[in-house]
N, C-alpha and C positions, 0 to 999 in steps of 0.2 A: 250658587245657592241664592234662593230668593230671600228678600227681606221680609221679616214678619215681626209682629208686635202684638202683645196682649196687655190689656188693662184689666186687672182683676180686682173686683171689690168684694171683700169678705167681711163678715161681722167681726167686731172687736173680740168677742168670745167665740170664735168659730169652732165648729164641730171638728174634732181631730180626724174624722173620717173623710172630710173634704180633701180631695187631692191638692197637692202643692201647686203654686204658681208655675213652678218649673215643669210640672206634668202638663198643665194646660198649654204652656208655651210649646212644649214638644208636639202636642197634637196640632197646634196651628202651624208649626214648622213643617210637619209631615204633609199636611194638606197643601200648604204653600208650595212645597217642592213638587208634589204630584201634579198640581194644577199649573205649575210653572208661572205663578202669579204671586206678587207680593200681597200680603194680607195683614191688616190691622183690625183686631176685634176687641170689643169690650165685653167682659163676662162678669155678671153680677150674680152672686149666690144669695138667694132670698129664702125667707121662711114661708110656710104654707099660707099664712094669712096675707102676706104681700103678693104671692103668686095668684091667689084667688082674686085679689083686687085688680091686678094687672090683666088677668084673663077676662074679667068682667068688663073692664074699661076698654080693652083693645079688641076683644073677640065677642063680647056680649055673652060670655059663658061663665056662669056663676059657680065655678068649681076649680080645684087645683089642676095643674098639669105639670109635667116634669120640666118642660123647657118652653120658652117663647123666644122666637127669633124676630128681630126688628131690623130688616135690611135698611141700609143707608140709601136714601134716595135724593138727598139734598145736593145743592151745588158745593163743590169743593172750594172753600174760601181760605184754606190754610194748607200750604204744601206739606206740612207734617201729617195731614189727614188724607193725603191723596190715595192711600191704600186702605182707607177705612171702609170695611164692608158692612158694619152694623153692630148692634148690641144683642147679647144673649142674656136672658134672665133664666137662671136654673134654680129650681126648687130643690135644695139639697135634702130636705127632709123626705120629699116624695121619692127622689132618686134612691136614697138609702133604703126606704121602705120597699120600693119595687125590687131592689137587688136582693134584699133579705127574703121577700116573698117568692122571688123567682129562683132562689138558691144560686145567685150569681155573686161573683166578687164585686164588692162595692166600687173598687177602682175600675174594673172592667165596665161596669154599668155607667159610671160617670163618664168614662171615655167614650162609650158608644153614644150617649145622649149629647155630649158636647160635639162630637163629630157630626151627628145628625143636624144639630143646630147650625154649625158652621156651614155645612153643605146647603142648608136653606138660605143662609146669608149670601152665598155666592151663586145662587140661582137654581139649585136643584129642588125638585119637589117630588111628590108621590101622588099626584092627582089622577094618574091613570097607570095601567099596568106597565107600560113601556118605561115611563119616567121613574116609577117605583123600582123596577128591576135595576135600572141604571144607578139610581141612588143607593140602593141596598148593596149592589155589587161594589161600589166605591167604598161604602162603609166597611164592608168585610175586608177589602184590600187594605185599608188603613189600619183596621184592628189587627190584621195579621202582621203588619209592620211593627206594631207595638209589642207583640209576643216575643 
């Protein structure tokens, strides 16, 4: 079994609909096992106002999004961080709103969005049809494992 780790930052008065750290760790473990690669990821749940600020700062887009992925590209200076793949900022208010509007389970939608973000951190993208199909196929595979 591969080694995996999650650093999860939540608000002090977090929304009870945000999945538990255990759930996020389970997602990372599943991806780690499928990829046969150790993964350490930092996940921060943010409010809409913070997500708008981050999206504007890093993508020059002045609106909210459900998740932003920041792949780690720096040198590894600490052995504890050798498996660090990057940071995710997830806008929990947006994810909850999307789930409700899409008539989806909030837990399922959180899972899908986190999986999508982690796949971006480890090199997957959806810039063309071929890479999008590959990424979407892996997302579905992981979601089926959760069921």
